[in-house]
C-alpha positions as CSV (number, residue, x, y, z in Angstrom):
1,M,101.0,118.0,99.2
2,Q,100.4,114.3,98.5
3,A,104.1,113.2,98.2
4,D,105.7,110.9,100.7
5,K,106.6,113.5,103.3
6,K,108.8,111.2,105.3
7,K,110.9,110.4,102.3
8,I,111.1,114.0,101.2
9,S,112.0,115.2,104.7
10,R,114.8,112.6,104.9
11,L,116.2,113.6,101.5
12,L,116.0,117.3,102.3
13,K,117.9,116.8,105.6
14,I,120.6,114.9,103.7
15,A,120.9,117.8,101.3
16,R,121.0,120.3,104.1
17,G,123.8,118.3,105.7
18,Q,125.7,118.3,102.4
19,M,125.3,122.0,102.1
20,D,126.7,122.5,105.6
21,G,129.7,120.3,104.5
22,I,130.1,122.3,101.3
23,L,130.1,125.6,103.2
24,Q,132.8,124.2,105.5
25,M,134.8,123.0,102.4
26,V,134.7,126.6,101.0
27,E,135.7,128.1,104.3
28,E,138.7,125.6,104.4
29,D,139.7,126.5,100.8
30,R,139.3,122.9,99.7
31,Y,140.1,121.8,96.1
32,C,137.5,123.3,93.6
33,I,136.7,119.9,92.0
34,E,135.9,118.3,95.3
35,I,133.5,121.2,96.1
36,S,131.9,120.9,92.7
37,Q,131.4,117.2,93.1
38,Q,129.6,117.8,96.4
39,L,127.5,120.5,94.8
40,M,126.5,118.1,92.0
41,A,125.6,115.4,94.6
42,T,123.4,117.8,96.5
43,E,121.8,119.0,93.3
44,A,121.0,115.4,92.4
45,I,119.2,114.9,95.8
46,L,117.2,118.1,95.3
47,N,116.3,117.0,91.8
48,K,115.1,113.7,93.2
49,V,112.9,115.6,95.7
50,N,111.5,117.8,93.0
51,K,110.7,114.7,90.9
52,E,108.8,113.2,93.9
53,I,106.8,116.3,94.4
54,L,106.0,116.8,90.8
55,T,105.0,113.2,90.4
56,A,102.7,113.5,93.3
57,H,101.2,116.6,91.8
58,L,100.5,114.8,88.6
59,K,99.1,111.7,90.2
60,N,97.0,113.5,92.7
61,C,96.3,117.1,91.9
62,V,95.9,116.7,88.2
63,S,94.2,113.3,88.1
64,H,91.7,114.3,90.8
65,A,90.8,117.7,89.5
66,E,87.0,118.1,89.6
67,S,86.6,119.8,86.3
68,Q,88.3,119.9,82.9
69,A,89.2,123.5,83.4
70,E,90.8,122.8,86.8
71,K,92.7,119.8,85.2
72,E,93.9,122.1,82.4
73,E,95.0,124.7,84.9
74,K,97.0,122.1,86.9
75,I,98.6,120.7,83.7
76,D,99.6,124.3,82.7
77,E,101.2,124.8,86.1
78,L,103.1,121.6,85.7
79,V,104.3,122.5,82.1
80,D,105.3,126.0,83.4
81,M,107.4,124.4,86.2
82,L,109.0,121.9,83.8
83,G,109.9,124.8,81.5
84,R,111.7,126.5,84.4
85,I,113.5,123.3,85.4
86,L,114.6,122.5,81.8
87,K,115.7,126.0,80.9
């Protein structure tokens, strides 16, 4: 993985902390809208991480593929992943 590991690790740790907070909110029977807002905030962080990873894939794995067939395979993987994200 060629993405900025330090940045990704930091963001994932924040998301993990938010998930722990959300679990506590659920256990405390907090207001549904507050829980939903925290879920959306966590989802936004995870989407940012995924964007970083897919950008690194495009800039490194795809652009540095040694053959046209390998490049096409990497692009197909990326298109498949985007299809799952945008479902």
